[in-house]
OpenMM code with the backbone's topology and positions (N, CA, C; nanometers):
from openmm import Vec3, app, unit

residues = "MET GLU LEU SER GLN ARG ALA ARG VAL ARG ALA GLY ASP HIS ASP GLU PHE GLY VAL LEU PHE SER GLU HIS ALA ARG ALA VAL TYR ASN HIS ALA PHE ARG LEU THR GLY ASN TRP SER ALA ALA GLU GLU VAL VAL SER LEU THR PHE LEU GLU ALA TRP ARG LEU ARG GLY THR VAL ARG PRO ASP GLY GLY SER LEU LEU PRO TRP LEU LEU GLY ILE ALA LEU ASN VAL ALA ARG ASN VAL SER ARG ALA ALA ARG ARG GLN GLN ALA ALA MET ASN ARG LEU PRO LYS ALA PRO ASP VAL PRO ASP PHE ALA ASP ASP LEU ALA GLY ARG ILE ASP ASP ALA GLU ARG LEU GLU LYS ILE HIS ALA ALA LEU SER THR LEU ARG ARG THR GLU ARG ASP VAL LEU ALA LEU CYS VAL TRP SER GLY LEU ASN TYR ALA GLU ALA ALA GLU ALA LEU GLY CYS ARG SER ALA ARG SER ALA PRO GLY CYS PRO GLY PRO GLY GLY SER CYS SER GLY ASN PRO ALA ARG ARG ALA ASN ARG".split()
positions = [
    Vec3(-4.7712, -3.6767, -0.9638),
    Vec3(-4.6413, -3.7256, -1.0043),
    Vec3(-4.5341, -3.6242, -0.9652),
    Vec3(-4.4346, -3.6725, -0.8958),
    Vec3(-4.3275, -3.5850, -0.8491),
    Vec3(-4.2199, -3.5736, -0.9577),
    Vec3(-4.1770, -3.4498, -0.9816),
    Vec3(-4.0735, -3.4268, -1.0833),
    Vec3(-3.9370, -3.4629, -1.0269),
    Vec3(-3.8467, -3.5077, -1.1131),
    Vec3(-3.7094, -3.5401, -1.0717),
    Vec3(-3.6317, -3.4110, -1.0463),
    Vec3(-3.5209, -3.4278, -0.9794),
    Vec3(-3.4348, -3.3105, -0.9553),
    Vec3(-3.3949, -3.2472, -1.0878),
    Vec3(-3.3631, -3.3287, -1.1853),
    Vec3(-3.3257, -3.2778, -1.3181),
    Vec3(-3.4375, -3.1897, -1.3747),
    Vec3(-3.5581, -3.2370, -1.3674),
    Vec3(-3.6711, -3.1618, -1.4238),
    Vec3(-3.6938, -3.0320, -1.3475),
    Vec3(-3.6808, -3.0363, -1.2148),
    Vec3(-3.7025, -2.9149, -1.1351),
    Vec3(-3.5913, -2.8127, -1.1601),
    Vec3(-3.4667, -2.8597, -1.1693),
    Vec3(-3.3558, -2.7673, -1.1995),
    Vec3(-3.3762, -2.7082, -1.3380),
    Vec3(-3.4126, -2.7944, -1.4321),
    Vec3(-3.4353, -2.7487, -1.5705),
    Vec3(-3.5458, -2.6430, -1.5752),
    Vec3(-3.6466, -2.6583, -1.4896),
    Vec3(-3.7591, -2.5648, -1.4860),
    Vec3(-3.7244, -2.4344, -1.4133),
    Vec3(-3.6064, -2.4285, -1.3509),
    Vec3(-3.5655, -2.3053, -1.2835),
    Vec3(-3.6104, -2.2966, -1.1395),
    Vec3(-3.6315, -2.4069, -1.0759),
    Vec3(-3.6734, -2.4111, -0.9359),
    Vec3(-3.5540, -2.3694, -0.8474),
    Vec3(-3.5649, -2.2522, -0.7863),
    Vec3(-3.4557, -2.1984, -0.7038),
    Vec3(-3.4217, -2.2883, -0.5861),
    Vec3(-3.5259, -2.3369, -0.5201),
    Vec3(-3.5039, -2.4226, -0.4032),
    Vec3(-3.4319, -2.5510, -0.4422),
    Vec3(-3.4721, -2.6096, -0.5526),
    Vec3(-3.4076, -2.7336, -0.5969),
    Vec3(-3.2638, -2.7074, -0.6387),
    Vec3(-3.2390, -2.5912, -0.6941),
    Vec3(-3.1005, -2.5565, -0.7301),
    Vec3(-3.0160, -2.5419, -0.6036),
    Vec3(-3.0762, -2.4898, -0.4966),
    Vec3(-3.0080, -2.4825, -0.3678),
    Vec3(-2.9746, -2.6204, -0.3145),
    Vec3(-3.0662, -2.7126, -0.3323),
    Vec3(-3.0419, -2.8515, -0.2917),
    Vec3(-2.9277, -2.9097, -0.3749),
    Vec3(-2.9301, -2.8833, -0.5038),
    Vec3(-2.8233, -2.9299, -0.5932),
    Vec3(-2.6876, -2.8777, -0.5451),
    Vec3(-2.6841, -2.7516, -0.5083),
    Vec3(-2.5595, -2.6921, -0.4570),
    Vec3(-2.5168, -2.7631, -0.3290),
    Vec3(-2.6095, -2.7781, -0.2361),
    Vec3(-2.5770, -2.8428, -0.1084),
    Vec3(-2.5247, -2.9847, -0.1282),
    Vec3(-2.5827, -3.0565, -0.2206),
    Vec3(-2.5419, -3.1947, -0.2442),
    Vec3(-2.4065, -3.2079, -0.3129),
    Vec3(-2.3725, -3.1131, -0.4003),
    Vec3(-2.2568, -3.1351, -0.4877),
    Vec3(-2.1454, -3.0298, -0.4792),
    Vec3(-2.1641, -2.9251, -0.4018),
    Vec3(-2.0628, -2.8183, -0.3967),
    Vec3(-1.9282, -2.8711, -0.3482),
    Vec3(-1.9303, -2.9582, -0.2498),
    Vec3(-1.8041, -3.0126, -0.1957),
    Vec3(-1.7299, -3.0947, -0.3014),
    Vec3(-1.8021, -3.1780, -0.3738),
    Vec3(-1.7398, -3.2601, -0.4792),
    Vec3(-1.6844, -3.1712, -0.5912),
    Vec3(-1.7594, -3.0670, -0.6273),
    Vec3(-1.7123, -2.9743, -0.7311),
    Vec3(-1.5881, -2.9003, -0.6818),
    Vec3(-1.5907, -2.8608, -0.5544),
    Vec3(-1.4733, -2.7917, -0.4977),
    Vec3(-1.3495, -2.8817, -0.5008),
    Vec3(-1.3641, -3.0067, -0.4568),
    Vec3(-1.2500, -3.0991, -0.4565),
    Vec3(-1.1966, -3.1197, -0.5981),
    Vec3(-1.2874, -3.1359, -0.6926),
    Vec3(-1.2481, -3.1515, -0.8323),
    Vec3(-1.1725, -3.0266, -0.8806),
    Vec3(-1.2264, -2.9094, -0.8477),
    Vec3(-1.1643, -2.7828, -0.8899),
    Vec3(-1.0271, -2.7658, -0.8259),
    Vec3(-1.0148, -2.8053, -0.7000),
    Vec3(-0.8845, -2.7926, -0.6340),
    Vec3(-0.7822, -2.8839, -0.6995),
    Vec3(-0.8221, -3.0042, -0.7338),
    Vec3(-0.7290, -3.0955, -0.8007),
    Vec3(-0.6879, -3.0406, -0.9366),
    Vec3(-0.7788, -2.9724, -1.0039),
    Vec3(-0.7474, -2.9161, -1.1355),
    Vec3(-0.6567, -2.7934, -1.1263),
    Vec3(-0.6784, -2.7105, -1.0249),
    Vec3(-0.6061, -2.5828, -1.0158),
    Vec3(-0.4874, -2.5869, -0.9219),
    Vec3(-0.4955, -2.6694, -0.8173),
    Vec3(-0.3886, -2.6734, -0.7178),
    Vec3(-0.3849, -2.5498, -0.6298),
    Vec3(-0.4953, -2.4762, -0.6270),
    Vec3(-0.4986, -2.3503, -0.5526),
    Vec3(-0.6353, -2.3371, -0.4857),
    Vec3(-0.6341, -2.3119, -0.3530),
    Vec3(-0.7600, -2.3031, -0.2779),
    Vec3(-0.8498, -2.1917, -0.3302),
    Vec3(-0.7932, -2.0754, -0.3493),
    Vec3(-0.8780, -1.9623, -0.3889),
    Vec3(-0.9253, -1.9769, -0.5328),
    Vec3(-0.8423, -2.0316, -0.6208),
    Vec3(-0.8859, -2.0560, -0.7589),
    Vec3(-0.9972, -2.1608, -0.7597),
    Vec3(-0.9878, -2.2615, -0.6724),
    Vec3(-1.0923, -2.3635, -0.6643),
    Vec3(-1.2242, -2.3018, -0.6193),
    Vec3(-1.2191, -2.2096, -0.5245),
    Vec3(-1.3416, -2.1413, -0.4806),
    Vec3(-1.4033, -2.0625, -0.5951),
    Vec3(-1.3181, -1.9964, -0.6731),
    Vec3(-1.3672, -1.9212, -0.7884),
    Vec3(-1.4307, -2.0153, -0.8902),
    Vec3(-1.3682, -2.1305, -0.9128),
    Vec3(-1.4227, -2.2283, -1.0065),
    Vec3(-1.5591, -2.2771, -0.9593),
    Vec3(-1.5745, -2.3039, -0.8301),
    Vec3(-1.7036, -2.3497, -0.7770),
    Vec3(-1.8102, -2.2423, -0.8012),
    Vec3(-1.7777, -2.1197, -0.7691),
    Vec3(-1.8747, -2.0108, -0.7884),
    Vec3(-1.9159, -2.0006, -0.9343),
    Vec3(-1.8181, -2.0002, -1.0211),
    Vec3(-1.8473, -1.9859, -1.1638),
    Vec3(-1.9180, -2.1096, -1.2199),
    Vec3(-1.8861, -2.2249, -1.1643),
    Vec3(-1.9519, -2.3487, -1.2100),
    Vec3(-2.1015, -2.3431, -1.1830),
    Vec3(-2.1390, -2.3049, -1.0618),
    Vec3(-2.2819, -2.3021, -1.0297),
    Vec3(-2.3514, -2.1851, -1.0988),
    Vec3(-2.2814, -2.0771, -1.1227),
    Vec3(-2.3383, -1.9671, -1.2003),
    Vec3(-2.3643, -2.0135, -1.3440),
    Vec3(-2.2675, -2.0822, -1.3995),
    Vec3(-2.2813, -2.1349, -1.5355),
    Vec3(-2.3891, -2.2443, -1.5404),
    Vec3(-2.3957, -2.3271, -1.4379),
    Vec3(-2.4989, -2.4313, -1.4326),
    Vec3(-2.6380, -2.3679, -1.4318),
    Vec3(-2.6543, -2.2610, -1.3568),
    Vec3(-2.7839, -2.1920, -1.3550),
    Vec3(-2.8156, -2.1372, -1.4941),
    Vec3(-2.7142, -2.0801, -1.5580),
    Vec3(-2.7338, -2.0239, -1.6917),
    Vec3(-2.7689, -2.1343, -1.7924),
    Vec3(-2.7091, -2.2513, -1.7758),
    Vec3(-2.7285, -2.3623, -1.8700),
    Vec3(-2.8363, -2.4613, -1.8249),
    Vec3(-2.9144, -2.4283, -1.7220),
    Vec3(-3.0104, -2.5236, -1.6648),
    Vec3(-3.1094, -2.5747, -1.7686),
    Vec3(-3.1371, -2.4972, -1.8678),
    Vec3(-3.2314, -2.5397, -1.9719),
    Vec3(-3.1758, -2.6491, -2.0603),
    Vec3(-3.0480, -2.6730, -2.0571),
    Vec3(-2.9872, -2.7773, -2.1413),
    Vec3(-2.9826, -2.9128, -2.0719),
    Vec3(-3.0224, -2.9180, -1.9443),
    Vec3(-3.0207, -3.0443, -1.8703),
    Vec3(-3.1242, -3.1389, -1.9318),
    Vec3(-3.0803, -3.2613, -1.9617),
    Vec3(-3.1742, -3.3624, -2.0136),
    Vec3(-3.2683, -3.4018, -1.9001),
    Vec3(-3.3957, -3.4140, -1.9277),
    Vec3(-3.4907, -3.4458, -1.8210),
    Vec3(-3.4746, -3.5866, -1.7652),
    Vec3(-3.4182, -3.6770, -1.8400),
    Vec3(-3.4012, -3.8128, -1.7895),
    Vec3(-3.2549, -3.8376, -1.7563),
    Vec3(-3.2312, -3.9215, -1.6604),
    Vec3(-3.0953, -3.9541, -1.6208),
    Vec3(-3.0836, -3.9554, -1.4700),
    Vec3(-2.9622, -3.9811, -1.4252),
    Vec3(-2.9376, -3.9919, -1.2818),
    Vec3(-2.8883, -3.8599, -1.2236),
    Vec3(-2.7832, -3.8689, -1.1472),
    Vec3(-2.7276, -3.7541, -1.0759),
    Vec3(-2.6785, -3.6461, -1.1729),
    Vec3(-2.6864, -3.5241, -1.1270),
    Vec3(-2.6354, -3.4114, -1.2069),
    Vec3(-2.4870, -3.3844, -1.1801),
    Vec3(-2.4250, -3.4629, -1.0934),
    Vec3(-2.2835, -3.4410, -1.0617),
    Vec3(-2.1938, -3.4488, -1.1855),
    Vec3(-2.2093, -3.5476, -1.2744),
    Vec3(-2.1227, -3.5491, -1.3931),
    Vec3(-2.1379, -3.4228, -1.4784),
    Vec3(-2.2596, -3.3736, -1.4901),
    Vec3(-2.2851, -3.2493, -1.5646),
    Vec3(-2.2112, -3.1328, -1.4983),
    Vec3(-2.2208, -3.1239, -1.3643),
    Vec3(-2.1531, -3.0168, -1.2902),
    Vec3(-2.0012, -3.0279, -1.3026),
    Vec3(-1.9477, -3.1494, -1.2949),
    Vec3(-1.8022, -3.1665, -1.3055),
    Vec3(-1.7527, -3.1319, -1.4460),
    Vec3(-1.8332, -3.1590, -1.5466),
    Vec3(-1.7977, -3.1185, -1.6834),
    Vec3(-1.7929, -2.9664, -1.6957),
    Vec3(-1.8915, -2.9013, -1.6357),
    Vec3(-1.8913, -2.7541, -1.6355),
    Vec3(-1.7692, -2.7042, -1.5590),
    Vec3(-1.7399, -2.7648, -1.4442),
    Vec3(-1.6246, -2.7233, -1.3627),
    Vec3(-1.4941, -2.7385, -1.4400),
    Vec3(-1.4822, -2.8452, -1.5174),
    Vec3(-1.3622, -2.8659, -1.5986),
    Vec3(-1.3438, -2.7517, -1.6982),
    Vec3(-1.4503, -2.7157, -1.7669),
    Vec3(-1.4417, -2.6052, -1.8626),
    Vec3(-1.4138, -2.4719, -1.7927),
    Vec3(-1.4788, -2.4505, -1.6789),
    Vec3(-1.4563, -2.3267, -1.6035),
    Vec3(-1.3113, -2.3199, -1.5556),
    Vec3(-1.2573, -2.4306, -1.5062),
    Vec3(-1.1179, -2.4328, -1.4597),
    Vec3(-1.0227, -2.4003, -1.5744),
    Vec3(-1.0498, -2.4537, -1.6917),
    Vec3(-0.9673, -2.4200, -1.8094),
    Vec3(-0.9744, -2.2708, -1.8394),
    Vec3(-1.0959, -2.2158, -1.8349),
    Vec3(-1.1124, -2.0721, -1.8621),
    Vec3(-1.0415, -1.9873, -1.7568),
    Vec3(-1.0529, -2.0264, -1.6311),
    Vec3(-0.9868, -1.9522, -1.5226),
    Vec3(-0.8353, -1.9591, -1.5411),
    Vec3(-0.7849, -2.0768, -1.5741),
    Vec3(-0.6409, -2.0941, -1.5961),
    Vec3(-0.5947, -2.0098, -1.7148),
    Vec3(-0.6704, -2.0121, -1.8226),
    Vec3(-0.6363, -1.9338, -1.9414),
    Vec3(-0.6381, -1.7837, -1.9089),
    Vec3(-0.7388, -1.7410, -1.8340),
    Vec3(-0.7472, -1.5989, -1.7958),
    Vec3(-0.6294, -1.5594, -1.7068),
    Vec3(-0.5894, -1.6489, -1.6163),
    Vec3(-0.4753, -1.6195, -1.5281),
    Vec3(-0.3465, -1.6076, -1.6097),
    Vec3(-0.3291, -1.6970, -1.7085),
    Vec3(-0.2094, -1.6880, -1.7942),
    Vec3(-0.2092, -1.5575, -1.8731),
    Vec3(-0.3237, -1.5203, -1.9258),
    Vec3(-0.3329, -1.3945, -2.0022),
    Vec3(-0.3039, -1.2740, -1.9127),
    Vec3(-0.3592, -1.2782, -1.7933),
    Vec3(-0.3337, -1.1671, -1.7015),
    Vec3(-0.1855, -1.1598, -1.6657),
    Vec3(-0.1246, -1.2747, -1.6388),
    Vec3(0.0178, -1.2757, -1.6044),
    Vec3(0.1018, -1.2263, -1.7213),
    Vec3(0.0663, -1.2659, -1.8434),
    Vec3(0.1390, -1.2191, -1.9613),
    Vec3(0.1254, -1.0680, -1.9762),
    Vec3(0.0058, -1.0176, -1.9516),
    Vec3(-0.0154, -0.8721, -1.9598),
    Vec3(0.0641, -0.8000, -1.8508),
    Vec3(0.0662, -0.8556, -1.7309),
    Vec3(0.1417, -0.7938, -1.6208),
    Vec3(0.2919, -0.7952, -1.6507),
    Vec3(0.3388, -0.9015, -1.7147),
    Vec3(0.4814, -0.9103, -1.7482),
    Vec3(0.5213, -0.8076, -1.8535),
    Vec3(0.4253, -0.7644, -1.9350),
    Vec3(0.4548, -0.6633, -2.0367),
    Vec3(0.4616, -0.5223, -1.9784),
    Vec3(0.4044, -0.5033, -1.8610),
    Vec3(0.4073, -0.3710, -1.7975),
    Vec3(0.5469, -0.3416, -1.7435),
    Vec3(0.5855, -0.2144, -1.7408),
    Vec3(0.7157, -0.1819, -1.6808),
    Vec3(0.7137, -0.2126, -1.5314),
    Vec3(0.8291, -0.2521, -1.4825),
    Vec3(0.8400, -0.2867, -1.3406),
    Vec3(0.8147, -0.1619, -1.2561),
    Vec3(0.7305, -0.1778, -1.1562),
    Vec3(0.6995, -0.0662, -1.0657),
    Vec3(0.8214, -0.0385, -0.9782),
    Vec3(0.8490, 0.0890, -0.9535),
    Vec3(0.9638, 0.1197, -0.8672),
    Vec3(0.9380, 0.0708, -0.7244),
    Vec3(1.0447, 0.0311, -0.6592),
    Vec3(1.0330, -0.0111, -0.5202),
    Vec3(0.9937, 0.1080, -0.4348),
    Vec3(0.8993, 0.0867, -0.3466),
    Vec3(0.8540, 0.1917, -0.2561),
    Vec3(0.9296, 0.1731, -0.1249),
    Vec3(1.0048, 0.2750, -0.0867),
    Vec3(1.0818, 0.2600, 0.0378),
    Vec3(0.9900, 0.2539, 0.1594),
    Vec3(1.0373, 0.1864, 0.2604),
    Vec3(0.9634, 0.1772, 0.3857),
    Vec3(0.9779, 0.3107, 0.4585),
    Vec3(0.8689, 0.3775, 0.4824),
    Vec3(0.8739, 0.5102, 0.5435),
    Vec3(0.8785, 0.5046, 0.6959),
    Vec3(0.8658, 0.3855, 0.7535),
    Vec3(0.8610, 0.3738, 0.8999),
    Vec3(0.9899, 0.4242, 0.9635),
    Vec3(1.1054, 0.3850, 0.9078),
    Vec3(1.2332, 0.4305, 0.9642),
    Vec3(1.2478, 0.5816, 0.9496),
    Vec3(1.2075, 0.6335, 0.8334),
    Vec3(1.2158, 0.7775, 0.8107),
    Vec3(1.1257, 0.8528, 0.9088),
    Vec3(1.0052, 0.8007, 0.9307),
    Vec3(0.9122, 0.8645, 1.0234),
    Vec3(0.9663, 0.8610, 1.1657),
    Vec3(1.0208, 0.7464, 1.2056),
    Vec3(1.0791, 0.7360, 1.3401),
    Vec3(1.1956, 0.8347, 1.3543),
    Vec3(1.2758, 0.8474, 1.2490),
    Vec3(1.3857, 0.9434, 1.2518),
    Vec3(1.3361, 1.0867, 1.2640),
    Vec3(1.2277, 1.1177, 1.1934),
    Vec3(1.1722, 1.2537, 1.2025),
    Vec3(1.1190, 1.2831, 1.3418),
    Vec3(1.0554, 1.1842, 1.4017),
    Vec3(1.0049, 1.2033, 1.5383),
    Vec3(1.1214, 1.2255, 1.6343),
    Vec3(1.2270, 1.1435, 1.6194),
    Vec3(1.3460, 1.1612, 1.7032),
    Vec3(1.4086, 1.2983, 1.6803),
    Vec3(1.4168, 1.3393, 1.5527),
    Vec3(1.4732, 1.4705, 1.5205),
    Vec3(1.3914, 1.5824, 1.5832),
    Vec3(1.2601, 1.5697, 1.5789),
    Vec3(1.1736, 1.6729, 1.6365),
    Vec3(1.1944, 1.6825, 1.7875),
    Vec3(1.2102, 1.5668, 1.8524),
    Vec3(1.2343, 1.5675, 1.9974),
    Vec3(1.3706, 1.6297, 2.0294),
    Vec3(1.4726, 1.5946, 1.9494),
    Vec3(1.6057, 1.6531, 1.9713),
    Vec3(1.6038, 1.8038, 1.9477),
    Vec3(1.5345, 1.8455, 1.8417),
    Vec3(1.5280, 1.9879, 1.8103),
    Vec3(1.4571, 2.0650, 1.9207),
    Vec3(1.3570, 2.0053, 1.9799),
    Vec3(1.2871, 2.0689, 2.0923),
    Vec3(1.3831, 2.0896, 2.2102),
    Vec3(1.4649, 1.9876, 2.2385),
    Vec3(1.5635, 1.9982, 2.3466),
    Vec3(1.6694, 2.1031, 2.3131),
    Vec3(1.7098, 2.1062, 2.1872),
    Vec3(1.8100, 2.2059, 2.1451),
    Vec3(1.7543, 2.3460, 2.1609),
    Vec3(1.6322, 2.3677, 2.1192),
    Vec3(1.5716, 2.5007, 2.1333),
    Vec3(1.5577, 2.5404, 2.2799),
    Vec3(1.5294, 2.4437, 2.3661),
    Vec3(1.5213, 2.4734, 2.5094),
    Vec3(1.6588, 2.5164, 2.5612),
    Vec3(1.7640, 2.4456, 2.5169),
    Vec3(1.8997, 2.4814, 2.5600),
    Vec3(1.9414, 2.6157, 2.5011),
    Vec3(1.9051, 2.6405, 2.3763),
    Vec3(1.9410, 2.7679, 2.3119),
    Vec3(1.8729, 2.8871, 2.3785),
    Vec3(1.7569, 2.8647, 2.4351),
    Vec3(1.6854, 2.9762, 2.4984),
    Vec3(1.7604, 3.0296, 2.6208),
    Vec3(1.8571, 2.9527, 2.6709),
    Vec3(1.9365, 2.9999, 2.7847),
    Vec3(2.0514, 3.0903, 2.7391),
    Vec3(2.0811, 3.0911, 2.6079),
    Vec3(2.1895, 3.1750, 2.5550),
    Vec3(2.1370, 3.3146, 2.5236),
    Vec3(2.2336, 3.4110, 2.5193),
    Vec3(2.1975, 3.5459, 2.4751),
    Vec3(2.1677, 3.5404, 2.3250),
    Vec3(2.0949, 3.6373, 2.2779),
    Vec3(2.0540, 3.6409, 2.1375),
    Vec3(2.1743, 3.6374, 2.0438),
    Vec3(2.2774, 3.7159, 2.0719),
    Vec3(2.3938, 3.7187, 1.9830),
    Vec3(2.4653, 3.5840, 1.9827),
    Vec3(2.4691, 3.5168, 2.0973),
    Vec3(2.5324, 3.3849, 2.1029),
    Vec3(2.4525, 3.2831, 2.0202),
    Vec3(2.3209, 3.2918, 2.0279),
    Vec3(2.2367, 3.2030, 1.9456),
    Vec3(2.2600, 3.2283, 1.7980),
    Vec3(2.2716, 3.3580, 1.7609),
    Vec3(2.2931, 3.3925, 1.6199),
    Vec3(2.4261, 3.3371, 1.5688),
    Vec3(2.5306, 3.3528, 1.6483),
    Vec3(2.6622, 3.3043, 1.6083),
    Vec3(2.6597, 3.1518, 1.5979),
    Vec3(2.5998, 3.0863, 1.6934),
    Vec3(2.5893, 2.9409, 1.6904),
    Vec3(2.5156, 2.8962, 1.5638),
    Vec3(2.4055, 2.9605, 1.5338),
    Vec3(2.3272, 2.9238, 1.4158),
    Vec3(2.4081, 2.9439, 1.2879),
    Vec3(2.4823, 3.0532, 1.2791),
    Vec3(2.5592, 3.0817, 1.1576),
    Vec3(2.6811, 2.9918, 1.1440),
    Vec3(2.7545, 2.9709, 1.2525),
    Vec3(2.8789, 2.8949, 1.2444),
    Vec3(2.8559, 2.7434, 1.2477),
    Vec3(2.7729, 2.6972, 1.3371),
    Vec3(2.7553, 2.5528, 1.3531),
    Vec3(2.6539, 2.4982, 1.2535),
    Vec3(2.5369, 2.5567, 1.2466),
    Vec3(2.4318, 2.5012, 1.1621),
    Vec3(2.4482, 2.5383, 1.0152),
    Vec3(2.4908, 2.6621, 0.9875),
    Vec3(2.5014, 2.7047, 0.8481),
    Vec3(2.6412, 2.6886, 0.7915),
    Vec3(2.7374, 2.6541, 0.8754),
    Vec3(2.8719, 2.6241, 0.8272),
    Vec3(2.9567, 2.7458, 0.7926),
    Vec3(2.9217, 2.8639, 0.8417),
    Vec3(3.0038, 2.9821, 0.8143),
    Vec3(3.1250, 2.9837, 0.9075),
    Vec3(3.2347, 3.0433, 0.8573),
    Vec3(3.3481, 3.0640, 0.9479),
    Vec3(3.3229, 3.1932, 1.0242),
    Vec3(3.4168, 3.2282, 1.1155),
    Vec3(3.3936, 3.3466, 1.1997),
    Vec3(3.3842, 3.4740, 1.1176),
    Vec3(3.4677, 3.4879, 1.0146),
    Vec3(3.4646, 3.6096, 0.9329),
    Vec3(3.3307, 3.6226, 0.8611),
    Vec3(3.2820, 3.5121, 0.8088),
    Vec3(3.1531, 3.5154, 0.7387),
    Vec3(3.0383, 3.5418, 0.8366),
    Vec3(3.0481, 3.4858, 0.9570),
    Vec3(2.9462, 3.5110, 1.0586),
    Vec3(2.9477, 3.6572, 1.0993),
    Vec3(3.0684, 3.7128, 1.1142),
    Vec3(3.0797, 3.8543, 1.1506),
    Vec3(3.0176, 3.9415, 1.0425),
    Vec3(3.0450, 3.9062, 0.9173),
    Vec3(2.9870, 3.9833, 0.8067),
    Vec3(2.8338, 3.9721, 0.8101),
    Vec3(2.7815, 3.8505, 0.8322),
    Vec3(2.6362, 3.8315, 0.8377),
    Vec3(2.5737, 3.9107, 0.9526),
    Vec3(2.6504, 3.9232, 1.0647),
    Vec3(2.5995, 3.9962, 1.1797),
    Vec3(2.6273, 4.1463, 1.1724),
    Vec3(2.7027, 4.1868, 1.0701),
    Vec3(2.7337, 4.3287, 1.0542),
    Vec3(2.8433, 4.3774, 1.1471),
    Vec3(2.9334, 4.2856, 1.1911),
    Vec3(3.0432, 4.3223, 1.2794),
    Vec3(3.1634, 4.3621, 1.1946),
    Vec3(3.2511, 4.4527, 1.2478),
    Vec3(3.3677, 4.5000, 1.1722),
    Vec3(3.4823, 4.4011, 1.1750),
    Vec3(3.4904, 4.3144, 1.2733),
    Vec3(3.6054, 4.2253, 1.2841),
    Vec3(3.5572, 4.0831, 1.3085),
    Vec3(3.6268, 3.9896, 1.2445),
    Vec3(3.5918, 3.8491, 1.2611),
    Vec3(3.6197, 3.8029, 1.4025),
    Vec3(3.7179, 3.8652, 1.4686),
    Vec3(3.7532, 3.8211, 1.6034),
    Vec3(3.6422, 3.8535, 1.7018),
    Vec3(3.5580, 3.9484, 1.6658),
    Vec3(3.4516, 3.9836, 1.7592),
    Vec3(3.3246, 3.9034, 1.7364),
    Vec3(3.3224, 3.8205, 1.6330),
    Vec3(3.1994, 3.7504, 1.5977),
    Vec3(3.1430, 3.6643, 1.7093),
    Vec3(3.2228, 3.5790, 1.7781),
    Vec3(3.1611, 3.4934, 1.8788),
    Vec3(3.0897, 3.5701, 1.9886),
    Vec3(3.1356, 3.6868, 2.0237),
    Vec3(3.0675, 3.7620, 2.1287),
    Vec3(3.0258, 3.8980, 2.0807),
    Vec3(3.0057, 3.9120, 1.9551),
    Vec3(2.9809, 4.0406, 1.8911),
    Vec3(2.8815, 4.1224, 1.9712),
    Vec3(2.9073, 4.2448, 2.0064),
    Vec3(3.0394, 4.3091, 1.9969),
    Vec3(3.1313, 4.2578, 2.1067),
    Vec3(3.2594, 4.2587, 2.0751),
    Vec3(3.3545, 4.2077, 2.1719),
    Vec3(3.4887, 4.2742, 2.1530),
    Vec3(3.5901, 4.2228, 2.2205),
    Vec3(3.7213, 4.2838, 2.2098),
    Vec3(3.7740, 4.2735, 2.0683),
    Vec3(3.8319, 4.3779, 2.0195),
    Vec3(3.8919, 4.3797, 1.8872),
    Vec3(3.7956, 4.4249, 1.7811),
    Vec3(3.6774, 4.4614, 1.8120),
    Vec3(3.5842, 4.5069, 1.7091),
    Vec3(3.4530, 4.5484, 1.7699),
    Vec3(3.3745, 4.6115, 1.6895),
    Vec3(3.2427, 4.6509, 1.7367),
    Vec3(3.1402, 4.6106, 1.6325),
    Vec3(3.0210, 4.5979, 1.6759),
    Vec3(2.9154, 4.5529, 1.5871),
    Vec3(2.8340, 4.6727, 1.5446),
    Vec3(2.8439, 4.7024, 1.4172),
    Vec3(2.7638, 4.8133, 1.3671),
    Vec3(2.6219, 4.7658, 1.3413),
    Vec3(2.6071, 4.6349, 1.3355),
    Vec3(2.4740, 4.5774, 1.3156),
    Vec3(2.4344, 4.5801, 1.1697),
    Vec3(2.3775, 4.4753, 1.1263),
    Vec3(2.3360, 4.4768, 0.9873),
    Vec3(2.1981, 4.5387, 0.9806),
    Vec3(2.1676, 4.6021, 0.8706),
    Vec3(2.0430, 4.6787, 0.8628),
    Vec3(1.9190, 4.5944, 0.8915),
    Vec3(1.9209, 4.4709, 0.8505),
    Vec3(1.8041, 4.3860, 0.8749),
    Vec3(1.7875, 4.3613, 1.0234),
    Vec3(1.8982, 4.3439, 1.0948),
    Vec3(1.8917, 4.3191, 1.2386),
    Vec3(1.8485, 4.4442, 1.3130),
    Vec3(1.8972, 4.5626, 1.2675),
    Vec3(1.8574, 4.6870, 1.3346),
    Vec3(1.7073, 4.7068, 1.3224),
    Vec3(1.6499, 4.6668, 1.2114),
    Vec3(1.5072, 4.6837, 1.1928),
    Vec3(1.4265, 4.5937, 1.2860),
    Vec3(1.4880, 4.4813, 1.3265),
    Vec3(1.4173, 4.3870, 1.4133),
    Vec3(1.4349, 4.4164, 1.5609),
    Vec3(1.5204, 4.5105, 1.5967),
    Vec3(1.5460, 4.5360, 1.7394),
    Vec3(1.4318, 4.6081, 1.8045),
] * unit.nanometer
topology = app.Topology()
chain = topology.addChain("A")
for resn in residues:
    res = topology.addResidue(resn, chain)
    for name in ("N", "CA", "C"):
        topology.addAtom(name, app.Element.getBySymbol(name[0]), res)
């Protein structure tokens, strides 16, 4: 005597459960999609439905027809649980403080690369200047010092001599830190 699909599923027959899945997974999926309105939620419902069906296989009545109504009933309950869990998760997420916006670093990175290339060109051009001219340029242009402040930083006696220190109108006594580096 051959056992019915119901009896084999109830007995825990893995192969028969695979047949049950093959026969009814599409119908359960369509039902789940209509309930959830979401493709990925429907896939989750199908997975959980067959997991729950396996867990509840011992409750299947041995007599009767197709197991599809039983599966669709399980899918209905699973869809409700999935929907309830999604609402709870959304409520919990809404209670969390809003995450700060993360700026797009691509523009900043591109700017840094451009800056590095420009700085390389600037250093190449600066290497053609005399050391004192580079120092004055760095102090006046990049650091924002005026000529008097640059002269003081370079240890020159007169602000007028700063651009070409030493130059006409003053002499450079040199600052002690610079003398140590000569």
